[in-house]
C-alpha positions as CSV (number, residue, x, y, z in Angstrom):
1,M,11.7,-3.4,25.0
2,H,15.2,-1.7,23.4
3,P,18.4,-3.2,23.3
4,T,21.2,-1.4,25.5
5,P,22.7,1.2,23.6
6,A,26.1,-0.6,23.6
7,Q,24.3,-3.4,21.9
8,P,25.2,-3.8,18.1
9,F,22.3,-2.8,15.7
10,D,20.5,-6.3,15.2
11,G,18.0,-4.9,12.2
12,S,14.7,-4.9,14.4
13,H,12.5,-2.3,14.1
14,D,12.6,-1.2,17.5
15,R,16.0,0.5,16.6
16,E,14.7,2.9,13.7
17,I,13.5,6.4,14.5
18,E,10.6,7.8,12.3
19,S,9.2,10.7,13.5
20,L,10.1,13.7,15.6
21,A,8.2,12.5,18.8
22,E,10.1,9.5,18.5
23,F,13.5,11.0,18.2
24,D,12.7,13.0,21.3
25,E,11.4,10.2,23.3
26,V,14.7,7.9,22.8
27,V,16.9,11.2,23.5
28,S,14.6,11.2,26.8
29,V,14.6,7.6,27.8
30,R,18.0,6.4,26.4
31,G,20.0,9.4,26.0
32,T,21.8,8.3,23.0
33,L,21.9,7.8,19.5
34,S,24.2,4.8,19.0
35,H,23.1,2.5,16.6
36,Y,19.8,4.0,15.7
37,R,18.5,4.5,12.2
38,V,17.0,7.7,12.1
39,Q,14.4,7.7,8.9
40,A,13.7,11.0,6.9
41,V,12.6,12.9,10.7
42,D,13.5,17.2,10.1
43,L,16.4,17.8,12.8
44,T,17.1,21.1,11.9
45,D,15.8,22.1,15.5
46,R,17.9,19.3,17.4
47,T,21.5,20.6,16.4
48,A,21.8,21.2,20.5
49,V,20.8,17.6,21.2
50,L,22.7,16.0,17.9
51,L,25.7,18.0,19.3
52,A,25.5,16.5,22.8
53,L,24.6,13.2,22.3
54,D,26.7,9.8,21.1
55,T,25.9,8.9,17.5
56,A,28.7,6.1,16.8
57,G,27.2,3.9,14.4
58,A,24.1,5.9,13.8
59,V,22.8,6.2,10.1
60,F,20.8,9.0,9.2
61,L,18.5,8.6,5.9
62,G,17.3,12.0,4.2
63,C,17.2,14.0,7.6
64,P,17.6,18.1,7.0
65,M,20.2,18.8,9.8
66,D,22.3,21.6,10.6
67,P,25.7,21.2,9.0
68,E,27.8,21.3,12.6
69,A,25.9,18.5,13.7
70,A,26.3,16.7,10.6
71,A,30.2,16.7,10.5
72,K,29.9,15.6,14.3
73,A,27.6,12.7,13.6
74,R,30.5,11.6,10.7
75,A,33.4,12.0,12.9
76,E,31.7,9.8,15.2
77,G,31.4,7.1,12.5
78,A,27.7,7.9,11.9
79,L,26.8,7.6,8.1
80,V,24.7,10.7,7.0
81,F,22.6,10.1,3.6
82,P,21.5,13.8,3.1
83,P,18.1,14.6,1.4
84,V,18.2,14.7,-2.2
85,P,17.2,17.9,-3.8
86,G,14.5,18.4,-6.5
87,L,12.9,15.1,-6.3
88,P,8.9,15.0,-6.2
89,F,8.6,12.2,-3.6
90,D,11.1,11.0,-0.5
91,P,13.4,7.8,-1.1
92,Y,13.9,7.5,2.6
93,R,10.1,8.0,3.5
94,G,9.0,6.4,6.9
95,F,5.5,5.6,6.3
96,V,2.9,4.9,3.7
97,Y,1.3,7.5,1.6
98,T,-2.1,8.9,2.6
99,P,-4.5,10.2,0.1
100,D,-4.3,13.7,1.1
101,E,-0.3,13.7,0.5
102,L,-0.8,12.3,-2.8
103,F,-3.7,14.6,-3.7
104,E,-2.2,17.7,-2.5
105,S,-3.2,20.4,-4.8
106,L,-5.8,18.6,-6.4
107,D,-8.3,21.5,-6.2
108,E,-5.7,24.5,-6.8
109,G,-4.0,22.9,-10.2
110,G,-6.0,19.5,-10.7
111,Y,-4.4,16.3,-11.1
112,E,-1.7,17.4,-12.9
113,A,-0.4,19.3,-10.0
114,T,-0.4,16.5,-7.6
115,P,2.5,14.8,-6.0
116,D,1.5,11.5,-7.5
117,A,1.5,13.1,-11.0
118,L,4.7,14.5,-10.5
119,A,6.5,11.7,-9.1
120,Y,4.8,9.7,-12.4
121,A,6.2,12.4,-14.8
122,W,9.9,11.8,-12.9
123,F,9.6,8.2,-13.4
124,Q,8.6,8.6,-17.0
125,R,11.9,10.6,-17.7
126,T,13.9,8.3,-15.7
127,R,12.9,5.3,-16.3
128,S,14.6,4.5,-19.3
129,D,17.9,6.9,-19.5
130,G,20.2,4.3,-17.8
131,D,20.8,6.5,-15.0
132,V,22.1,4.3,-11.7
133,F,21.4,7.2,-9.5
134,A,17.5,7.2,-10.6
135,S,17.2,3.5,-10.3
136,M,19.1,3.5,-7.1
137,L,16.6,6.1,-5.3
138,R,13.4,4.2,-6.9
139,S,14.9,1.3,-5.2
140,L,15.4,3.0,-2.0
141,H,11.5,4.6,-2.2
142,D,10.5,1.0,-2.6
143,D,12.3,-0.5,-0.1
144,A,11.5,2.3,2.7
145,V,7.6,1.8,1.6
146,S,7.8,-1.8,2.0
147,D,9.5,-1.7,5.5
148,A,6.4,0.7,6.5
149,L,3.7,-1.4,5.0
150,D,5.0,-4.4,7.3
151,E,5.1,-2.1,10.3
152,L,1.8,-0.9,9.3
153,L,0.4,-4.5,8.9
154,V,2.2,-6.3,11.5
155,G,-0.4,-8.6,13.2
156,A,-3.5,-7.5,11.2
157,P,-5.4,-10.5,9.1
158,V,-5.3,-9.1,5.6
159,V,-7.5,-10.3,2.9
160,G,-6.9,-9.2,-0.6
161,V,-9.4,-8.1,-3.3
162,M,-8.0,-7.9,-6.8
163,G,-9.9,-7.0,-10.0
164,G,-9.9,-5.2,-12.9
165,H,-9.6,-1.7,-13.0
166,A,-12.3,-0.9,-16.0
167,M,-15.3,-1.6,-13.8
168,A,-17.3,1.6,-13.9
169,R,-18.8,3.6,-11.1
170,G,-22.5,3.0,-11.3
171,T,-22.3,-0.6,-12.1
172,D,-23.6,-3.4,-10.3
173,A,-20.6,-4.8,-10.8
174,Y,-18.5,-2.1,-8.4
175,A,-22.1,-1.7,-5.9
176,G,-21.1,-5.4,-5.2
177,A,-17.4,-5.1,-5.0
178,A,-17.9,-2.2,-2.5
179,R,-20.5,-4.4,-0.3
180,L,-17.9,-6.7,-0.4
181,G,-15.3,-5.0,1.0
182,R,-17.9,-3.4,3.5
183,A,-18.5,-7.0,4.5
184,L,-14.9,-8.0,5.0
185,S,-14.2,-4.9,7.0
186,R,-17.0,-5.3,9.4
187,A,-15.9,-8.9,10.1
188,G,-12.9,-7.9,11.1
189,L,-10.7,-7.7,8.0
190,T,-8.0,-5.4,7.0
191,V,-9.3,-4.9,3.0
192,A,-5.8,-4.9,0.9
193,T,-6.3,-4.0,-2.9
194,G,-4.0,-3.1,-5.9
195,G,-5.0,0.7,-4.9
196,G,-6.3,1.9,-8.5
197,P,-9.5,2.7,-10.1
198,G,-12.5,0.1,-10.9
199,A,-12.8,-3.0,-8.4
200,M,-9.8,-1.9,-6.5
201,E,-11.4,1.8,-5.8
202,A,-14.6,-0.1,-5.1
203,A,-13.4,-2.3,-2.2
204,N,-11.5,0.3,-0.7
205,L,-14.8,2.3,-0.6
206,G,-16.6,-0.3,1.0
207,A,-14.1,-0.5,3.9
208,Y,-14.3,3.4,4.2
209,T,-18.1,2.7,4.5
210,A,-18.2,0.1,7.1
211,P,-18.4,2.2,9.9
212,F,-21.8,3.9,8.9
213,S,-25.4,2.9,8.1
214,D,-25.9,0.6,5.1
215,D,-28.0,3.9,3.5
216,M,-24.6,5.7,3.2
217,L,-23.2,3.3,1.1
218,A,-26.1,3.7,-1.2
219,E,-25.8,7.5,-1.3
220,A,-22.3,7.3,-1.9
221,L,-22.6,5.2,-5.2
222,Q,-25.1,7.7,-6.5
223,L,-22.9,10.3,-5.8
224,L,-19.7,8.6,-7.4
225,A,-21.7,7.5,-10.3
226,R,-21.9,11.1,-11.8
227,V,-17.9,10.3,-12.7
228,P,-17.9,6.9,-13.8
229,G,-14.2,6.6,-14.6
230,F,-10.7,8.2,-14.5
231,T,-11.0,9.1,-18.2
232,P,-10.9,11.6,-19.5
233,S,-10.5,13.6,-16.2
234,I,-8.5,12.1,-13.2
235,T,-9.5,15.8,-11.7
236,A,-12.7,15.0,-11.9
237,W,-12.7,11.2,-11.0
238,A,-10.8,12.4,-7.9
239,S,-12.8,15.1,-7.0
240,A,-15.9,13.0,-6.7
241,A,-14.4,10.3,-4.3
242,F,-13.0,13.3,-1.7
243,E,-16.4,14.8,-2.1
244,V,-17.8,11.5,-0.4
245,R,-14.8,11.6,2.0
246,T,-15.7,15.3,2.6
247,R,-19.3,14.5,3.7
248,W,-18.7,11.2,5.7
249,P,-15.5,11.9,7.0
250,R,-13.4,9.2,9.4
251,G,-14.2,6.5,7.0
252,G,-12.7,2.7,7.8
253,P,-9.3,2.0,7.2
254,S,-8.2,-0.2,4.0
255,V,-4.8,-0.4,2.0
256,G,-4.1,0.4,-1.6
257,V,-1.1,-0.7,-3.2
258,P,-0.7,0.9,-6.5
259,T,2.1,1.7,-8.7
260,W,3.7,4.5,-11.0
261,F,4.5,1.7,-13.4
262,Y,0.6,2.1,-14.3
263,G,0.7,5.7,-13.7
264,H,-2.1,6.5,-16.2
265,E,-4.3,4.7,-13.5
266,P,-4.4,6.8,-10.4
267,P,-4.5,5.5,-7.0
268,N,-8.1,5.8,-5.2
269,P,-8.7,7.9,-2.4
270,F,-10.7,5.5,-0.4
271,A,-7.7,3.6,0.8
272,A,-6.4,5.3,4.3
273,H,-3.1,3.8,3.5
274,I,-1.4,3.7,0.2
275,A,1.6,2.1,-0.4
276,K,2.7,3.1,-4.0
277,Y,5.8,1.8,-5.8
278,F,7.8,2.5,-9.0
279,S,8.5,-1.2,-9.2
280,N,5.1,-2.8,-10.3
281,A,7.2,-6.7,-9.4
282,T,8.1,-5.4,-6.1
283,R,4.2,-4.3,-5.6
284,E,2.6,-7.2,-7.1
285,D,4.4,-9.8,-4.7
286,G,4.2,-8.0,-1.8
287,L,0.8,-7.1,-1.9
288,L,0.1,-11.0,-1.9
289,A,2.4,-12.0,0.0
290,R,0.5,-9.7,2.9
291,C,-2.6,-11.1,2.3
292,T,-2.5,-13.7,5.3
293,A,-6.4,-14.1,5.5
294,G,-6.6,-14.8,1.8
295,V,-7.4,-13.5,-1.6
296,V,-10.6,-12.6,-3.9
297,F,-10.3,-12.6,-7.3
298,L,-13.2,-10.4,-8.9
299,P,-13.5,-10.6,-12.7
300,G,-10.6,-9.2,-14.5
301,A,-8.3,-9.4,-17.6
302,A,-4.6,-10.1,-17.8
303,G,-3.6,-8.1,-14.7
304,T,-6.0,-10.0,-12.7
305,V,-4.9,-13.4,-14.2
306,Q,-1.5,-12.6,-13.6
307,E,-2.6,-12.4,-9.9
308,I,-4.1,-15.7,-9.7
309,F,-0.9,-17.4,-11.0
310,D,1.2,-15.2,-8.8
311,N,-0.6,-16.0,-5.5
312,A,-1.1,-19.6,-6.7
313,T,2.8,-20.2,-7.1
314,P,3.7,-20.2,-3.3
315,N,0.7,-21.8,-2.4
316,Y,1.3,-24.7,-4.4
317,Y,5.2,-25.0,-3.3
318,A,4.3,-23.7,0.2
319,S,6.9,-21.5,0.1
320,R,5.2,-18.8,2.6
321,G,4.2,-21.5,4.8
322,E,0.4,-23.0,4.6
323,P,-1.3,-22.2,1.4
324,T,-4.1,-19.0,2.0
325,P,-7.5,-18.8,0.5
326,M,-8.1,-17.8,-3.0
327,V,-11.8,-17.4,-3.8
328,L,-12.6,-16.6,-7.3
329,V,-15.6,-15.0,-8.2
330,D,-18.0,-15.5,-11.2
331,R,-17.8,-18.9,-12.8
332,A,-18.6,-17.7,-16.4
333,H,-15.8,-15.9,-16.2
334,W,-13.3,-17.8,-14.7
335,T,-14.4,-20.8,-16.7
336,E,-15.5,-19.6,-20.0
337,R,-14.5,-16.3,-20.9
338,L,-10.7,-16.7,-18.9
339,P,-10.9,-20.3,-18.4
340,T,-8.2,-19.8,-15.4
341,W,-10.2,-21.9,-12.8
342,P,-9.6,-25.5,-14.8
343,L,-5.5,-24.6,-14.9
344,L,-6.0,-23.7,-10.9
345,R,-7.8,-26.4,-10.3
346,A,-5.4,-29.0,-11.7
347,L,-2.6,-27.3,-10.3
348,A,-4.1,-27.8,-7.1
349,R,-5.1,-31.7,-7.3
350,E,-3.5,-33.5,-4.7
351,R,-1.4,-30.7,-3.1
352,A,-2.2,-28.7,0.3
353,M,-3.6,-25.7,-1.4
354,E,-6.5,-28.3,-3.0
355,D,-8.8,-27.4,-0.3
356,R,-8.0,-23.8,-0.1
357,I,-9.1,-22.7,-3.6
358,V,-13.2,-22.4,-4.4
359,L,-15.0,-20.5,-7.4
360,V,-18.1,-18.7,-6.4
361,D,-21.0,-17.2,-8.4
362,R,-21.9,-14.5,-6.6
363,I,-19.8,-11.9,-4.9
364,E,-22.5,-12.2,-1.8
365,E,-20.5,-15.8,-1.2
366,V,-17.3,-14.6,-0.6
367,P,-17.2,-14.1,2.8
368,E,-19.0,-17.5,3.7
369,A,-16.1,-19.2,1.5
370,L,-13.5,-17.3,3.2
371,R,-14.7,-18.6,6.5
372,R,-15.2,-22.1,5.3
373,L,-11.5,-22.2,3.8
374,G,-10.1,-20.7,6.8
375,G,-9.5,-17.3,6.0
């Protein structure tokens, strides 16, 4: 329920307007824009409404509007942050990305012509030049994405699946990660990954295939195996994924949380919702913090090791409340090749997180392990 128009803004999401439909509803029901936050909504066709309604205390973030309407809003005490021209992204965006949005123009100009690639190129040009305006735009964008991700996932039981980007399509490991994503999704969990290639793509693919028959996943794996990785051609790699999506439309939803910090690694198109960040630190912490039903760690290298201890730290200190389940997969990998498990177990000893961590040999054991740990 919305506060009364006279009530000052209290920061709650019910004072945000993020689409033209929401704008029209607020105008119709509330009859005022006072103290609302209007985020990245094109208002060029709502000039008469803006001129007629009270906008005192409102904030307009990147909303195209007629100059007369903008001047009137400022005169009434509203803050009007105009759109920033020439950017390949919207720093005020109200929603997370979709694969179609990030990969627009893939068929016409290849990956280099897509908004995803153009945003990475902009990041490369501005990340080290010390321009405070560029760094501010990156921060605004990432904060907007975090807000959109919170709204998307409110109340959802989210399970993270972490693993290396090097896991190739066509391998048994990739197929296993896909079956895991499918099983978790079918169990009613929202699968969230780092949003990139390899194990991350496989888990998002599995969630995408959850509504279909088991034979569909086998066929999709065969089709994808023709392009095992994103090198040497991201265009070919992404096109193979979109071929699967076109052949089997309306797949199951999942979340990918990638970063332009690792811009050479493209986001995978199987996550229905993509929360892409410029800051990798914000992305890493935010992804793990939202995995309320636990995190699964498939074999990986330095990035996955970092994620294990990024997740272990709040569990150790109980800084986010009760520790969440952590399931490490592949005993040999985590005890011999990268002996992370002994240190994790030593950290957990005699703490609340001790009975929320487990090491399993096979990926098929993960769903039961999560249930056993309370995820």
